C-alpha positions, -999 to 999 in steps of 0.1 A, spaced: 267 667 459 266 690 489 250 688 523 225 715 511 210 690 487 173 682 494 171 650 515 149 633 488 178 634 464 196 608 485 167 583 487 187 555 470 170 523 460 186 505 489 159 519 511 136 491 499 157 467 520 135 479 548 105 464 531 125 432 525 134 429 562 99 436 574 84 411 550 109 385 560 101 390 596 64 388 589 69 354 571 91 342 600 64 350 626 39 333 603 60 302 605 60 304 643 21 302 644 21 264 651 43 270 681 29 303 695 -6 303 683 -26 333 671 -4 358 688 23 350 663 -2 354 635 -12 388 647 25 399 648 29 386 613 -1 405 600 9 437 617 45 435 604 32 428 569 9 458 571 38 479 582 59 466 553 32 475 528 28 510 542 66 516 540 66 503 504 38 527 494 57 556 510 89 547 494 73 541 460 57 575 460 89 591 472 109 573 445 86 586 417 89 621 430 127 618 433 130 605 397 110 635 385 128 661 406 163 646 406 168 625 375 206 629 378 205 612 411 187 582 396 212 581 368 241 581 393 225 552 411 225 532 378 262 541 371 275 534 406 295 502 408 278 491 440 246 511 443 232 499 410 229 464 425 204 478 451 180 486 424 170 449 426 156 455 461 126 471 445 113 440 426 124 418 455 103 438 479 73 434 455 79 396 454 80 394 492 49 415 496 30 391 473 45 362 493 33 376 526 -1 383 511 -4 346 500 9 333 533 -16 355 553 -46 345 532 -51 377 512 -72 375 480 -52 356 455 -58 376 423 -42 409 436 -14 388 451 -10 371 417 -7 404 399 18 416 424 38 384 421 40 386 383 51 423 384 78 415 410 91 383 393 92 398 358 108 430 371 134 409 390 141 390 358 147 422 339 169 437 366 190 405 367 194 407 329 203 444 331 230 438 358 245 408 339 244 426 306 266 453 321 293 427 327 299 425 289 309 461 288 342 458 307 352 479 338 359 511 319 325 511 303 305 504 335 308 466 335 319 442 361 347 456 383 361 446 417 342 474 437 310 457 425 319 424 440 303 429 474 276 408 491 250 433 477 256 415 443 236 386 456 204 408 456 199 411 418 214 377 410 201 353 437 169 373 443 153 350 417 152 321 442 125 340 461 100 335 432 87 300 442 77 311 477 45 326 463 47 312 427 40 276 437 10 283 459 -4 306 431 -2 277 406 28 289 386 53 262 396 69 259 362 78 296 358 88 297 394 112 268 389 127 284 358 134 316 376 146 297 406 172 280 383 186 314 373 194 322 409 210 288 415 231 291 383 247 324 393 249 319 431 282 300 430 296 325 405 288 354 428 304 336 457 336 330 436 337 367 425 334 379 461 360 355 474 384 366 446 378 402 454 386 396 491 418 377 481 430 403 456 416 436 469 405 430 505 371 434 521 345 459 510 344 493 527 336 494 565 303 511 558 291 480 538 303 455 564 267 448 577 259 435 542 281 405 549 250 389 565 235 387 530 256 355 526 229 339 548 200 347 525 207 325 494 209 291 511 181 300 535 157 312 508 168 283 485 158 259 513 124 274 517 118 275 480 130 239 476 104 228 501 78 244 479 88 220 452 88 190 475 126 186 474 142 157 493 145 166 530 183 159 531 188 186 504 168 211 524 189 202 555 220 207 535 209 242 525 200 249 561 235 239 571 249 263 546 227 291 559 236 284 595 273 283 588 270 315 568 253 331 598 281 320 622 307 331 596 292 366 593 287 368 631 325 368 635 323 404 622 297 414 647 320 434 669 333 454 639 297 460 627 286 471 662 313 497 663 300 514 631 277 544 631 242 534 620 236 537 582 213 522 556 235 492 549 227 479 584 194 468 569 213 442 550 213 421 581 175 421 584 161 398 557 189 372 560 182 368 598 145 365 592 150 340 563 171 316 584 146 319 613 118 310 589 136 280 575 146 267 609 110 270 621 98 252 590 122 223 597 115 221 635 82 205 646 68 217 679 87 204 709 120 197 691 154 213 696 150 228 661 118 245 671 136 260 701 164 271 678 139 286 654 123 306 682 157 318 693 166 329 658 132 346 654 138 365 686 172 375 673 158 387 640 130 406 658 153 424 682 178 433 654 150 446 631 134 466 660 168 481 666 171 489 629 137 506 629 146 527 658 180 536 642 162 546 610 138 568 628 167 585 647 186 589 615 157 605 597 151 628 626 187 640 628 193 640 591 222 615 590 205 590 566 191 611 537 225 627 532 255 623 508 274 590 512 308 593 529 337 596 505 351 561 498 374 544 474 346 535 450 345 555 418 313 556 397 317 540 363 303 554 331 266 547 323 257 513 310 
């Protein structure tokens, strides 16, 4: 790749993390409606509308990119880290359907969107895990792949109940939820082993460390959809809160990095823990105040990410070749 490449060539699937972050923020503001009234609902609706608009633009651009630059799409699938971000596409669809259901949109279009997203997420999960059988030399599981981004295709399945239960598909939602729960500890173990044996992921990917917050936060929200025991939900919230504090110890290092697309890895996890905290905190309690504080944090971070993205698009620093790193693309799966 050279810097003379068309910008569209570098529109990797990870751009759909923007949709994830905006949808998560919309759902968090929706949870704040009992505390803040219709103003929160208006913010939620506007943010969901922005997420839908961004998704449409990205989807059209992705189709054009696949037609004009099929080699770039093939490289995304081969790359030991970038292939995991393909899962952001179905996850974004699931979250759009979830926001639609939460905001009272017509159920049938939301149902169609939900089925497309959940089935696509299942297929992407199967594709990622099937690669593992190939071995490192044939594009299978390898240590460069063991980054927090690996949570996206694996644990993304725990998102399915958020809209699946209200839509009347609790059984299927529970089945897919189980897939995410089954592989969540395995991914944690893989990442911990990678850190012990090979050290942390590249600096450029450091913001994705916040993805550790998402699995327990989303699992808590989904468990509430199934009527799980309150203490179980509180346990998941505790995991999410500790994961946030743990990731926050890297905040200084992350702040020193130049802005890049992986910074969007912070957005959805922050929104998810804000939503869970607001769900657990009745008005007037300390939890509700903490939920509002986390909502403010998520809102400020995502606003900064939006502004950083607009600047990056304007100056050409985002749709450009990735910096040279120690990651070597594997052969095609």
